[in-house]
N, C-alpha and C positions, 0 to 999 in steps of 0.2 A: 503494500500500499503506499508506505512512505518511510523516508528516513530522517533522522534528527537534522535540524539545522546546524550546519557545521560551526563550530567555535573557533575562531581565529588564535593561532599559537605563535610563539617565537619559533624561528626555524632551528633544528637541532644544532646546526654548526655555530649559530650565535649563542643560543642559551647555554650551552654546556660550559661557557667561559664566563658566565654572569649568573647572579643570584636574583635577578628579577623574575617577577612571576611568569611562568610558562604560558598558561591559558590567558588570553587577553579580554575575554567577556564577550557578550552580545552587545550589539546595538539595539536601539528601541526597535527598529524595524525588524531586526532578526528576532528579538524576543517575542514580539507580537506574532510573527510568522510561526514560531514555534508553539506559542501559546494556542493558536488557532488549530493545531493538531489534536489537542484535547477534546474528547467526545462528551465531556461532562456527563459520564454515565452515572446513572442513578445509584448504583451499588458502590461506587468509588473505592475499589480494592485498594488503591494506593495509599489510602489513609491507614488502613490496617497495616501496612508494611512500614509506616513511620513510628519510631518509638516515642515521640512526643505528641503524635496524633494531630498534626498540622492538617487544617482544611485545605488540602492541595487543591481540589477542584475550585473551591471559593477564590484562593488568591489568584489561581490561573484565569479564572473568568473576569475577575476585575482587571487583570494586566490586559487581557484580549480585548477589553472595551475600553482600554485607555485610561482607566481610572488607577493611576499608579499609587496614589497615596492610599486608597482604600486597600489595594492589594497588599501594601506593607503592613497596614494596621492589622490585617487578618494574619499575615506571617508572624508578626511580632506579639500578637496575643497568645501564641502557642509557642513560640521559640525565641529565647532570649538571645540567640546567638546566630542569626540566619546567615550573615555573610560568612561565617565560619563554615557552618554546616554546608552552605551551597558550594563551598570548594573542597572539604575534606570527606563528607559522608560517603559511604559506598552505596549511593542511590541504586546502583545496578543489582544489588542483591536485597534492597529493602523496597521502597516505593516503586521504583520504576520496574522492578522484578514482577509486580503484580499488575502493572499497568495494562489496560485491555488493549491499547493500540499495539502493544508489543507482542500480544499474542496472535495477532493477524498475520497472514502469510506475506513474507518479504516486507515486513515492517518493523521498525524499532520504536521502543516505548518513548512516551513524551520525555524530554530532557528537564525533568522536574528540577534536579540540582542546579542545572544552569539557570533556570528561570528564577530560582530562589536567590542565586547570587546576584542576578541582574536586579531583582527588585530591591534587595538590601543595599547595593552599590548605589543604585539610583537615589534611594531615600538619604543615603549619607551625603550625596552632592547636593540634593534639591530640597531637602526638608530640614528644618530646625527641630530636633527632637524635643518634643514637650513632653516633660516628665512632671507628674504630679507626685511629690514625695509622700508615700504613704507610712514610711517607717516612723515609728514612734506613736502610732495611734493606738497600739496595744501596749501593755505594761510588760509583757513577756519578752524575754531576750533569748536569742537563739545563736549558738557559736557553730561556725562552720570551719572545719579543719581541712584546709587545702583549697586552692583556688583555681583547679582544673575544671573541666567542663561540667561534671557533677555538682561540685561545690557551688560554682558561680550560678547555675541553674537554679539549685535550692535557695541560694541566697536571694536571686531576685524574685522569685515566686513568694517567698515569705516576706519580703519587704513589700511586695504590692499588697499582701493582705494586711499589713500594718505592724508587723513585728520589728523589734530592734535587732538587727543582725550584724554579727562581727565576723570577719573572714580572717583566718590566721593562715599565713603562708610562710613556708620555711625559706624560699628564695627571694631574690631581690626584685622579681617582677611577678606580677599576677599572671595567671593563665595556665600554669601547670604545664601539661604534655604540649598545649597549643603554642607555647613559646619556647620551651627547651627541646621539644621532640621534632616538631614539624618544620622542616626548612622554609626559608624565606620564598624560595621559588614556588612553593605550594601554597603557603599561607602567609602572606606579609604581616610582620609584627604590627604594623599600623591598623590593620584590620582587627587584631585582637585588642590592642589599646582603645580602638573606638567602641568595641562591645563592652569592655570592662568600664570604661567611662559612663557608658549608659547605665551600668548597674550600680555604680557609685552614686550617679544622680538620683537613684531611687531612695538613697539613703543608707546603702550599705557602707559599712567601714571596712576596710581591707588593711590589715596589719602585716608588714612584710618582714623578712628576716626573723621570723617567729616560729621555733621549732617547738611544737606542743610535745611535751614530754621532758623538754630540756630548758628551753627559754622560759617557758610558762609550763607549770606543773599541771597534769590532768585533774588532780584534786581541787585546783583553784577554778578549773573551768566548770567542774560539775558542781562547785558551790555557787559560783556566780550567774550561772546559765541555767534556764528552764528546760532547754533541750539542747542536744549537740548532734550535729551531722558530720560523719566522718567520710571525706572524699579525697584521700590522699594518694590515690593512684597505685599503680605497680611500677615502681621507679627503680627498684633494686636489681642491677644487671646480674644475668646468669652466665656462667662460663661452661665451655665444654670439659674443662679440667684435664685435657690432653697434655703429654709432656711438652714443655717449651711455653707453656701459658705466660709464664713469668718473665719472658723475654721482652726487652725493649721493642716497642713498635706492635705490641699486640693490646689492643683495646676492646672496651665494650662499646656497642653502638650507642649506649645510654651517655657515656662519659664523652665520646666523640661528638655526638650531636649536641649535647649541652655546651661544649666548648665552642662549636661552631654557631649555635644559634643564641644562646643566652649570654655568651661571652663575646659574640659579635666578630668571630673569626672571618665571617662572610664579607666584612666591610674593611678588611686589609687593603691598604696600609693604615687607614684611618684608626683602626683598633689593631695593635699588635698583640693579638691573642696567642698564648702559648699553645699551639696545636701542630703536631707533626704530620705531614702528608707525605707518603713514600712515592716514589715513581711507579711501582707495580703494587697494586693494592687488591687483597682478597677479602671480600665480605662474606661471612658465613651465614647462611639463612636466606629465605626468599619471601619474607613478609614485607609489608608497607616501610617498616623500619630498615631493613636491609636495602630496599630501593632508595630511601631517603639518604642512608649512609653512603652508599655507592656513588649516587649523583652528586652529593656534596663533595666526596673525595676528588671527582673529576673536576669539579668547578674550582677546586682549591689547587688544581695543578697536577693531579696525577696523569701519567701517560698511559697507563694501561690499568683498567678496573675489572676484576672478575666477580661475579656472584656465583657462590659455590653453594649447591643445594643437593642433599642426599636423595630426594624424590625427583620427580619430572614436572614439567610446566604444568601438567594437569592438576597436580596436588599443590601447587604453589599458593600460599595464602593472600599474596599481594593483589591489589586491585589490577585488573587488566590495563587501566588507562596508565598506571605508574609503569607497569611492565613494559608497555609499547613505548612510553617515552624514553625508558632507560635503553631499549633496544635501539631506538633512533639515535640516542646520544653515543652509541658505540660501545656499551657496556657489554662484555662478554659472559654467558651463561655457561656454568659447567654443571650439567645436570648429573644425577645419579653419582655424586661424588662426595666423599666424606673425608675430612682432614683427620689423621690419626696421630701426627706429632708436628710441632714447629721446631725448625732447625735454625741454630743461631751461629754468628760468627764469633771470633775470638774476643770481641768486645760485649758479647752478649746482646747483639741486636738480631732481630729475627732477619733471615735472608732467604728461607724457602720454607714449603711445608710439604710433608709426605701425605699424599692422599690414596684412598683405595676407590675404586670403582664399585658401584652398588648395583643390585638388581632388586625388584619388587616381587615379594613372595607372600601370598596371603595377607591378613590384615593385622594390625596391632591393636591395642586396648582401645584406642581412640575411633578404630573403625576405618582407619585410613590404610592404604597399601603399606605393607611392611618392608622397610629397605634392609637388604642382607648384604654383607660385603661379598665381592667376587674374589675368590681365592687366587692370589698370585697376580692380581691387577694392580698392585701398588705402583705409584709413580710420583715424581717430585716436581713440584711447580715453584719456579723461582719468583719470589715476592719479597718486599721489603717493608710491608705493613699489613697487618690483619685487623679486621673489625668484625667481632663476634656479634650477630644479631639474632640470637636464638631464643629470645625470650626475656621476661623480667619478672621478678617476684615482689611480694608486698614490702612496704617500708616498716623495718623492725623497730625502729626508734619509737614510734608512737605506740605500737602494739605492745611491746614489752614493758612499757610504763602504765599500761591501762589496765587497772585491777578488775578482774571479773569479766573481762570481755572474751568471749568464746571465740575460737577459731576453727576453721574446718582442717581436714586432714592435709590440705595443700599450704595451710599457713595463712589464709585469707579469712576476713571477718565472717563470722557465720550470722546470717540474718534471715528474717522471715523473706521470703521471695517477694511477696506482694507489697509489704509495706515499709521494708528497710529497718525494722526494729531489730535492735541487737539483744544480747543477754542482760545489758545493763540499762536500768530504768531510765528513760528520757534520752537514750542514745540510739542514733540511727546511723546506717552507713549505705553507700552506694557507689557505683562505679568500679574502676578496676581493683580496688582494694577488696571488693566482694567476689567479683567474677573472675579475676584474672584479666590480662591485657585483653581488651575488646576495642569497640569504635567510639569515637566522640559522641555520637548521637545516642548510642546504648547508655553511655554514662550520663547524658543529659537527661535521658528517659527516667534513669534511676533516681537522679536529684529532684526531677519534677514529681514523680510518685511520693517520694520521701516527704517533700515539702507539703503534700497534702495530707499525709498522715501526721506530720508533726502538727499541723494546724488542727487536726481532729483530736490529737492527744492534748494539746494546750488548751483547747476548748472544752475539755471534759467530756467529749462525745465518745471517747474510746480509749481504752487502757489496756494494752496486751499484757502488761506487768501485774495486773490485779490478780490476786490468788483467790 
């Protein structure tokens, strides 16, 4: 039937040497043309695919009719971070996956994410954000631990209801993974700052450089606040632990991306951030974080970048869009390959890695094809930098200092799935600290649900801790 209206992008040869945003967005004419592909179907299955339940047909209808301010108001009433979600949400497996247009023969779903981005960016340029500060209308105080997508969403929704909301952030910038994890070329920092400014205008106070459990004690929060929401994410890096891991030049993706993003290595020479980039870089893993690390290393001057993954392209967790961008930029993928040790020179610097070829046989506990080493297939790849992007774990600083907080077998906070309530009275949690690493919009959905139940709890309508 029809294809998506194409979105203009920087050409690969140009963009792989700069950190400017790759996707350039729609013009008004392009956005309206894409909006007209929406069937406005009565069952709107796209909405059921959105973790925050945006009225997708509604905002698209208003856009199609040229009522852009009304379109934005609809978006903003459901989503406190629309310009962020329009850029980084995996729409292809959420709202767009359920789009009726995409089910038709030779047709692609409506580009819901691109339209969300367009409307949010249009509003930033053309509307003066009118915010009626509601915080303080109620006497109760709520503490939010962590200023990532879950925490910011919960904070904004609670402030709109009238609660006094304080956010405590360990780092020197608010935004969590939005600022330390996602590179500038996918999500410009000014976009995050713009969304955070809106939340502060609601009356939310954000305290930076504050590590709950160290800078401020958990017992002090429990005494001062009527409810607490924990949204600290999963920012503790995991390593494979193979021989040579301690060699110079072996990094976690978390450390590498934090130096690049939060410490502004991408603005060199304006910021002389201590970040080492080799000439031949191997990134281990094939999720979005691996793509971000590989593409950042390329932009910082690497001559050759490999992504090394023990399964195949079919099992790769990364978004297809990020994968195709990486391919266009010249990143080489080594499928069915597993590093078994890193090799160093006389000075303790990594200079190569020994790998083994893999084959898929049967399934593992997760239900995915199980990679098994091929005997006698070992080979050596010359590299001078490794970035391991094999996942992250929960923040132990807070969890070890929080009395009575139950954790699951993986070390994440145990909560009621629907409400976010934890084992400690008045304490809720959501996002990656509960689920493990997931998506921005799923974390926002958790923050949104928790805000609703915090309100029910503080209003005396519901108490899951009552014996």
